[in-house]
N, C-alpha and C positions, 0 to 999 in steps of 0.2 A: 315249615320250611327252614332248612338249615341256612344260617348266615355264613358269609364268607369270613375266613380269619383275617385279621388286619395286621398280622406280624409281617414286618419287613425282614426278609431273609438277610442274615449277615454271617459271614464265615466265623466259625467258633461258637455260635449260639447253639444250645441244646433244647430240644423238644421232646414231648411224648405224644404219640399218636393215639387214636381211639382204642387201639388194641393194647395200650400200655407199653409199647416198644419205644425205647429212647434212641434218639439219633442226634447227630451233629451235622450242622451245615459245613461242608468242606470246600465248596466252590460255588460262586455266583457269577454267571456270565450274562451280564446285562445286554451285551449286543445280540446274543442268541436267545435271551429270555429264558434261561434255564437255571435250575438250582440243583446241585449235586449234594446228596446227604449220605452219611455213613452211619448205619445202625450199630448199636452196641456190640452186636455179634460179628461185625466186620463187613456185612453186606452193603454194597453201594447201590444207590438208586438215584435217577435223575428225574426231575419234574419240570414241566414247563410252568410259566407263571399262572396261567389259568388254573391248572391242577393245584399248585401250591395254595392259591387262595381258597380252594374248596376243601383242603385237608382239615380234619377236625384234630387240631393240635393245641397243646398247652406248653408254655415255657417250662423247661426242667433245668435242674442243676446238673452239671458235668458229673459223671460217676467218679468215685474216688479211685477205683481201679481201672485206669485207662487202658491197661494191657489186655483186657478180655478178648478183643478181636485177634490178638496175637498169641493163640493158644500154644504154638510151637516154641515160644520164647520161655525159657526157664526164668524164674524170679532172679536167680543169681546173675543172669545176663543183663538185667535192667540196670546194673551199675549202682545198686544201692543195697544196703543190709537192713536187718531189723533194728539196728541200733539207731539212736537219736542222732540226727544230723544238726550241726550248729554252723552258723555262718563262718566261724573261724576254721571249720573243718573243710570248706569248699576250696577248691583250687581255681586258679585264674588261668586262662589260656596262655598268658605270658609266663607262667611258672616254668613252662617247658622250653622257652626260648632262651638260647645262650645269650648271655649279656656280654656286650663288648666292654673290654677293659680300657 
């Protein structure tokens, strides 16, 4: 007999199911008792709490390439290059604000 999983769903947590598919929890509605997940390929699915507890899942690390679900986005559109980024290269939102003299 399969045991229920004891993982408490939290937005941002990653898991792998029994088929090896990675997914992230993207929403938890405690009032409705539902958990919405997004698989690495971009597919969305919603589970009720009873179904969630019956899933055969294991915690997983977030993938390094988070852009996989967005196949239509070019790497250049992501706003970074292959170069090494250093904190001194980062801009602040305030850099674009005109300063009062």
